[in-house]
C-alpha positions as CSV (number, residue, x, y, z in Angstrom):
1,M,3.9,-14.3,-25.9
2,N,4.7,-11.0,-27.4
3,S,7.5,-9.4,-25.4
4,K,5.6,-6.1,-25.1
5,Y,2.7,-7.9,-23.3
6,V,5.1,-9.5,-20.9
7,L,6.7,-6.2,-20.0
8,L,3.3,-4.4,-19.6
9,G,2.0,-7.4,-17.6
10,G,4.9,-7.3,-15.1
11,L,4.5,-3.5,-14.7
12,Y,0.8,-3.6,-14.1
13,F,1.2,-6.6,-11.7
14,V,3.4,-4.7,-9.3
15,Q,1.3,-1.6,-9.7
16,G,-1.8,-3.5,-8.5
17,M,-0.2,-4.5,-5.1
18,P,-0.9,-1.2,-3.2
19,Y,-4.5,-1.3,-4.3
20,G,-4.9,-4.9,-3.1
21,L,-3.5,-4.1,0.3
22,Q,-6.0,-1.3,0.8
23,S,-9.1,-2.8,-0.9
24,G,-8.7,-6.5,0.0
25,L,-7.0,-6.3,3.4
26,L,-7.5,-2.9,5.1
27,P,-11.4,-2.7,5.2
28,I,-11.8,-6.2,6.7
29,Y,-8.9,-5.7,9.1
30,L,-10.4,-2.4,10.4
31,R,-13.9,-3.8,10.7
32,S,-12.6,-6.9,12.5
33,V,-11.0,-4.7,15.2
34,G,-14.4,-2.9,15.7
35,L,-14.3,0.3,13.7
36,S,-17.5,1.7,12.3
37,F,-18.4,1.5,8.6
38,T,-17.9,5.3,8.4
39,K,-14.3,5.0,9.6
40,V,-13.6,2.0,7.4
41,S,-14.8,4.0,4.3
42,L,-12.8,7.1,5.3
43,A,-9.6,5.0,5.0
44,K,-10.2,5.4,1.3
45,I,-8.6,8.9,1.7
46,L,-5.3,7.0,1.3
47,Y,-6.2,6.9,-2.4
48,L,-5.8,10.7,-2.6
49,P,-2.6,10.6,-4.8
50,W,-4.6,8.8,-7.5
51,I,-6.9,11.8,-7.7
52,L,-4.1,14.4,-7.6
53,K,-1.8,12.6,-10.1
54,M,-2.7,15.0,-12.9
55,L,-0.6,17.5,-11.0
56,W,2.6,15.5,-11.7
57,A,1.5,13.8,-14.9
58,P,2.9,16.6,-17.2
59,F,6.4,16.2,-15.5
60,V,6.4,12.5,-16.3
61,D,5.2,13.3,-19.8
62,Q,7.8,16.0,-20.6
63,Y,10.9,15.3,-18.4
64,H,13.3,12.4,-18.4
65,T,12.4,9.0,-19.8
66,K,9.6,6.7,-18.9
67,Q,12.3,4.2,-17.9
68,I,13.7,6.6,-15.3
69,W,10.3,7.4,-13.9
70,L,9.5,3.7,-13.6
71,V,12.8,2.9,-11.7
72,L,12.3,5.9,-9.3
73,S,8.7,5.1,-8.6
74,M,9.3,1.4,-7.9
75,A,12.3,2.2,-5.8
76,G,9.9,4.3,-3.7
77,L,7.5,1.4,-3.5
78,A,10.2,-0.9,-2.3
79,L,11.3,1.5,0.4
80,A,7.7,1.9,1.6
81,C,7.2,-1.8,1.8
82,L,10.4,-2.2,3.7
83,A,9.2,0.4,6.2
84,C,5.9,-1.4,6.5
85,A,7.7,-4.6,7.4
86,T,9.2,-2.9,10.5
87,L,5.7,-1.6,11.7
88,S,2.7,-3.3,13.2
89,P,-0.8,-2.1,12.2
90,E,-2.2,-3.1,15.6
91,T,0.1,-0.7,17.5
92,N,1.3,1.7,14.9
93,F,-1.6,2.2,12.5
94,L,-0.9,5.8,11.7
95,P,2.7,5.2,10.5
96,V,1.4,2.2,8.5
97,A,-1.3,4.5,6.9
98,A,1.4,7.0,6.1
99,M,3.5,4.3,4.3
100,L,0.4,3.2,2.4
101,L,-0.2,6.8,1.3
102,F,3.4,7.0,0.0
103,M,2.8,3.7,-1.8
104,N,-0.2,5.2,-3.5
105,F,1.9,8.2,-4.5
106,F,4.7,6.2,-6.1
107,A,2.2,3.8,-7.7
108,S,0.4,6.8,-9.3
109,V,3.7,8.0,-10.7
110,Q,4.4,4.5,-12.0
111,D,0.9,4.4,-13.5
112,I,1.4,7.5,-15.5
113,A,4.7,6.2,-16.9
114,V,3.3,2.7,-17.7
115,D,0.2,4.1,-19.4
116,G,2.4,6.3,-21.5
117,V,4.4,3.3,-22.6
118,A,1.3,1.2,-23.3
119,V,-0.3,3.9,-25.5
120,R,2.8,4.1,-27.6
121,L,3.5,0.3,-27.7
122,L,0.1,-1.0,-28.6
123,G,-1.3,-0.8,-32.1
124,Q,-4.9,-0.4,-32.9
125,G,-5.4,-4.2,-33.3
126,E,-3.6,-4.8,-30.0
127,I,-5.7,-2.6,-27.7
128,G,-8.1,-5.3,-26.6
129,Y,-5.4,-7.8,-25.8
130,G,-3.2,-5.1,-24.2
131,N,-5.9,-3.9,-21.9
132,T,-6.7,-7.5,-21.0
133,I,-3.1,-7.8,-19.9
134,Q,-3.4,-4.5,-18.1
135,V,-6.5,-5.4,-16.1
136,V,-5.6,-9.0,-15.4
137,A,-2.1,-8.3,-14.3
138,Y,-3.2,-5.5,-12.1
139,K,-5.8,-7.7,-10.5
140,L,-3.3,-10.5,-10.0
141,G,-1.1,-8.1,-8.1
142,S,-4.1,-7.0,-6.1
143,V,-5.0,-10.6,-5.3
144,L,-1.4,-11.3,-4.1
145,A,-1.2,-8.3,-1.8
146,G,-4.9,-8.3,-0.8
147,G,-6.6,-11.6,-0.4
148,G,-3.4,-13.5,-0.4
149,L,-2.0,-11.4,2.4
150,L,-5.2,-11.6,4.4
151,T,-5.3,-15.4,4.0
152,M,-1.6,-16.0,4.9
153,M,-1.0,-13.3,7.5
154,H,-1.6,-15.7,10.4
155,L,1.0,-18.1,9.0
156,L,3.8,-15.8,7.9
157,G,3.2,-12.6,9.7
158,W,2.9,-8.9,8.6
159,G,6.7,-8.3,8.4
160,I,7.7,-11.3,6.3
161,L,4.9,-10.6,3.8
162,F,6.0,-7.0,3.3
163,L,9.6,-8.2,2.9
164,L,8.4,-10.5,0.1
165,L,6.7,-7.5,-1.6
166,T,10.0,-5.5,-1.3
167,I,11.8,-8.3,-3.1
168,I,9.2,-8.3,-5.9
169,Y,9.7,-4.6,-6.5
170,L,13.5,-5.0,-6.6
171,L,13.1,-7.7,-9.2
172,A,10.8,-5.4,-11.2
173,I,13.4,-2.6,-11.1
174,L,16.0,-4.9,-12.6
175,S,13.5,-6.0,-15.3
176,V,12.7,-2.4,-16.3
177,W,16.3,-1.3,-16.4
178,S,17.1,-4.0,-18.9
179,A,13.9,-3.8,-21.1
180,P,14.6,-2.9,-24.7
181,Q,11.0,-2.1,-25.4
182,L,11.2,1.0,-23.3
183,Q,13.9,2.4,-25.6
184,L,11.7,1.7,-28.7
185,T,8.9,3.8,-27.3
186,L,11.2,6.8,-26.7
187,S,12.1,7.0,-30.4
188,R,8.6,7.0,-31.7
189,P,7.3,10.4,-33.0
190,S,4.1,11.9,-31.8
191,Q,0.9,11.1,-33.7
192,D,1.0,14.3,-35.8
193,G,4.7,14.2,-36.4
194,Q,5.6,16.9,-33.9
195,S,5.5,17.4,-30.2
196,Q,3.7,20.3,-28.5
197,A,5.7,22.9,-26.6
198,R,6.2,22.2,-22.9
199,T,3.7,23.9,-20.7
200,F,2.6,23.4,-17.1
201,N,-0.3,25.8,-17.2
202,P,-3.2,23.7,-15.9
203,W,-5.9,25.5,-17.8
204,R,-4.1,25.2,-21.1
205,I,-3.4,21.6,-20.5
206,L,-7.0,20.9,-19.7
207,Q,-8.2,22.7,-22.8
208,E,-5.8,20.6,-24.9
209,L,-7.1,17.4,-23.3
210,L,-10.8,18.2,-23.8
211,H,-10.3,19.1,-27.4
212,V,-9.2,15.5,-28.2
213,P,-12.2,13.9,-30.0
214,G,-14.4,11.8,-27.8
215,T,-12.9,13.0,-24.5
216,L,-16.0,14.6,-23.1
217,W,-18.2,11.5,-23.5
218,T,-15.4,9.2,-22.2
219,A,-14.8,11.4,-19.2
220,G,-18.5,11.3,-18.3
221,F,-18.6,7.5,-18.8
222,V,-15.6,6.7,-16.6
223,L,-17.0,8.9,-13.8
224,V,-20.4,7.0,-13.6
225,Y,-19.9,3.5,-14.9
226,K,-18.7,2.0,-11.5
227,L,-20.8,3.9,-9.0
228,G,-23.4,1.2,-8.1
229,E,-21.0,-1.7,-8.6
230,Q,-18.4,-0.1,-6.4
231,G,-20.8,0.4,-3.5
232,A,-22.0,-3.2,-3.6
233,T,-18.5,-4.7,-3.9
234,T,-17.2,-2.6,-1.1
235,M,-20.1,-3.2,1.4
236,F,-21.3,-6.7,0.6
237,P,-18.2,-8.4,2.1
238,L,-18.7,-6.3,5.3
239,F,-22.4,-7.3,5.3
240,L,-21.2,-10.9,5.2
241,L,-18.7,-10.2,8.0
242,D,-21.5,-9.0,10.2
243,H,-23.6,-12.1,9.3
244,G,-21.3,-15.0,10.3
245,F,-18.4,-15.0,7.8
246,S,-14.9,-15.0,9.3
247,T,-12.1,-12.8,8.0
248,Q,-10.3,-15.9,6.8
249,Q,-13.4,-17.0,4.8
250,L,-13.7,-13.5,3.3
251,G,-10.0,-13.4,2.5
252,F,-10.4,-16.6,0.5
253,W,-13.9,-16.2,-1.1
254,N,-13.8,-12.4,-1.7
255,G,-10.1,-11.8,-1.9
256,V,-9.0,-14.9,-3.9
257,V,-11.9,-16.8,-5.5
258,A,-13.9,-13.7,-6.5
259,M,-10.8,-12.1,-7.9
260,A,-10.2,-15.2,-10.0
261,F,-13.6,-14.7,-11.5
262,S,-12.8,-11.0,-12.0
263,I,-9.7,-11.9,-13.9
264,A,-11.6,-14.5,-16.0
265,G,-14.1,-11.8,-16.9
266,S,-11.3,-9.3,-17.8
267,S,-9.7,-12.0,-20.0
268,L,-13.0,-12.7,-21.7
269,G,-13.6,-9.0,-22.2
270,G,-10.4,-8.6,-24.2
271,Q,-11.4,-11.6,-26.4
272,L,-14.9,-10.2,-27.0
273,M,-13.6,-6.8,-27.9
274,S,-11.2,-8.2,-30.4
275,K,-14.0,-10.0,-32.2
276,H,-17.0,-7.7,-31.6
277,R,-17.0,-4.7,-33.8
278,Q,-20.0,-3.0,-32.2
279,L,-18.3,-2.1,-28.9
280,L,-21.1,0.2,-27.8
281,S,-23.8,-2.5,-28.1
282,L,-21.6,-5.0,-26.2
283,L,-21.1,-2.5,-23.4
284,Q,-24.8,-1.8,-23.2
285,A,-25.6,-5.5,-22.9
286,L,-23.0,-6.0,-20.2
287,L,-24.3,-3.0,-18.2
288,L,-27.8,-4.4,-18.4
289,L,-26.5,-7.8,-17.2
290,R,-24.8,-6.2,-14.3
291,F,-28.0,-4.4,-13.3
292,C,-29.8,-7.7,-13.3
293,T,-27.2,-9.5,-11.1
294,L,-27.0,-6.5,-8.7
295,S,-30.8,-6.7,-8.4
296,L,-30.5,-10.3,-7.3
297,Q,-27.8,-9.4,-4.8
298,T,-30.0,-6.6,-3.4
299,L,-32.8,-9.2,-2.9
300,L,-30.4,-11.4,-1.1
301,V,-29.6,-8.6,1.4
302,F,-33.3,-8.3,2.1
303,I,-33.9,-12.0,2.8
304,Y,-30.5,-13.2,4.1
305,N,-30.6,-15.6,7.0
306,D,-27.3,-16.5,8.9
307,G,-28.5,-19.9,9.9
308,V,-29.3,-21.2,6.4
309,P,-26.3,-22.6,4.5
310,L,-28.1,-22.1,1.2
311,F,-27.9,-18.3,1.7
312,K,-24.2,-18.5,2.4
313,G,-23.7,-20.3,-0.9
314,A,-25.9,-17.8,-2.7
315,A,-23.9,-14.9,-1.2
316,V,-20.5,-16.4,-2.4
317,L,-22.0,-17.0,-5.8
318,S,-23.3,-13.4,-6.1
319,V,-19.9,-12.1,-5.1
320,C,-18.2,-14.2,-7.8
321,V,-20.8,-13.2,-10.5
322,Q,-20.5,-9.5,-9.7
323,H,-16.7,-9.7,-10.0
324,F,-16.9,-11.6,-13.2
325,I,-19.2,-9.1,-14.9
326,G,-17.2,-6.2,-13.4
327,G,-14.1,-7.6,-14.9
328,L,-15.7,-7.7,-18.4
329,I,-16.9,-4.1,-18.1
330,T,-13.6,-2.8,-16.8
331,T,-11.6,-4.2,-19.7
332,L,-14.0,-2.5,-22.2
333,A,-13.8,0.7,-20.2
334,F,-10.0,0.9,-20.2
335,S,-10.0,0.0,-23.9
336,I,-12.4,2.9,-24.7
337,M,-10.1,5.2,-22.7
338,M,-7.0,4.0,-24.6
339,Q,-8.7,4.4,-28.0
340,C,-9.6,7.9,-27.0
341,T,-6.0,8.7,-25.8
342,Q,-4.4,7.5,-29.0
343,R,-6.1,10.4,-30.8
344,A,-4.1,12.9,-28.7
345,D,-0.7,14.4,-29.5
346,G,2.2,12.1,-28.6
347,S,3.6,14.6,-26.0
348,R,0.3,14.7,-24.2
349,Q,-0.8,11.0,-24.4
350,A,0.4,10.0,-20.9
351,T,-1.2,13.1,-19.4
352,H,-4.5,12.5,-21.4
353,Y,-4.7,8.9,-20.3
354,S,-3.9,9.9,-16.7
355,F,-6.7,12.5,-16.9
356,L,-9.2,9.8,-17.8
357,A,-7.8,7.3,-15.3
358,T,-8.0,10.0,-12.6
359,L,-11.7,10.5,-13.4
360,E,-12.2,6.7,-13.3
361,V,-10.6,6.5,-9.9
362,L,-12.5,9.6,-8.7
363,G,-15.8,8.1,-9.8
364,K,-15.1,5.0,-7.7
365,L,-13.4,6.8,-4.8
366,A,-15.8,9.7,-4.3
367,F,-18.7,7.4,-3.7
368,S,-16.9,4.6,-1.9
369,T,-15.4,7.1,0.6
370,F,-18.8,7.9,1.9
371,V,-20.6,4.7,1.3
372,G,-20.0,3.5,4.8
373,S,-21.7,6.6,6.1
374,V,-24.7,5.8,3.9
375,V,-24.9,2.3,5.3
376,D,-24.6,3.6,8.9
377,W,-27.4,6.0,8.2
378,L,-29.8,4.0,6.0
379,G,-28.8,0.4,6.8
380,F,-27.8,-2.3,4.3
381,T,-31.2,-2.8,2.6
382,A,-31.9,0.8,1.7
383,S,-28.3,1.4,0.8
384,F,-28.3,-1.5,-1.7
385,C,-31.4,0.0,-3.3
386,C,-29.4,3.2,-3.8
387,F,-26.5,1.1,-5.4
388,L,-29.0,-0.4,-7.7
389,F,-30.3,3.0,-8.8
390,L,-26.8,4.2,-9.5
391,S,-26.1,1.1,-11.6
392,F,-29.1,1.9,-13.7
393,T,-27.9,5.5,-14.3
394,S,-24.7,4.3,-15.9
395,L,-26.8,2.1,-18.2
396,L,-28.9,5.0,-19.2
397,Y,-25.8,7.1,-19.9
398,V,-24.5,4.6,-22.4
399,L,-27.9,4.1,-24.0
400,A,-28.6,7.8,-24.4
401,V,-25.2,9.2,-25.6
402,P,-23.2,7.0,-28.0
403,P,-19.5,7.9,-28.1
404,C,-19.6,8.7,-31.9
405,R,-21.7,11.7,-31.1
406,S,-19.5,13.1,-28.4
């Protein structure tokens, strides 16, 4: 395999672990100890550094090297994991939450640096495969630290698993420190042959980012494309938890098997993108397919019966299908983001991609933070109807405003 893909895959793998801990383990753990859906959703506030990362993105872009930022950020992640290994979430949840918040901060710094490296390393014909590596490796890291941790916690214990994560980050630091590809990216000139002057004026930076062709349409797309899907993938496992599924079953089916389907979808997405020249029409077809499968999952919520094994099988199948299609769409979305970023000046590319990635996280987080309150207020059936409507709005957005006109 191309050495640049191996490097990016390793970096995105370790970057996905904090997300897996909080998306695959934390909601089910909190619900299993009796917290309301509202409180479970509010735990999403730990993702705040991903929304604020635009504040430190210009520093990563304009000071020191990407290699130094990667080493510093992963050292911070290793220390946070080591601290978590000494704590117990049952008796010291607030300190654990603080460590997870620090992990998100360091992961967001790492994300800025890795994205900057990826934009420089990948050629136009490599974007599809590169973003497949990005999404798949990120999800593998998420599976290891999320579903894997939830499934194995009763065997190894909280502390041992976090010590293993610490060792993984230390190995990643050694890999980054000796990676020759990072030196190559530092010597490449910016796209127009000259770098822009350093500035940390937020308004000026925002103006420069928005003037990159295609940015406005791409920003709108990444804000809305996950809304309905995010609500369903967040709450459907909790719906199953309330209807007879155990935490171990959900850790396996939702945290491992469904993520395997998501990874398969992401891999196929990269293949389709490399062979399908009409990216917009492919995206439209996938969004329509997602709307149809979400319609079936919504119907399942209406008619679900705990005592019928057939419904349990249908529930697991719907989770796997949703993750598979979501993986397809995610790879295309990140490829669209990277294509847009490559039009930016070299000294702004990491910041530009971070801007789009921040909006992508904001689009998911802003809704998923309050989705528990929606379920507490409306119930599961009415809430899934809302998710279905939101999924349809993202389809309308792509059908109505093609990127070439933005």
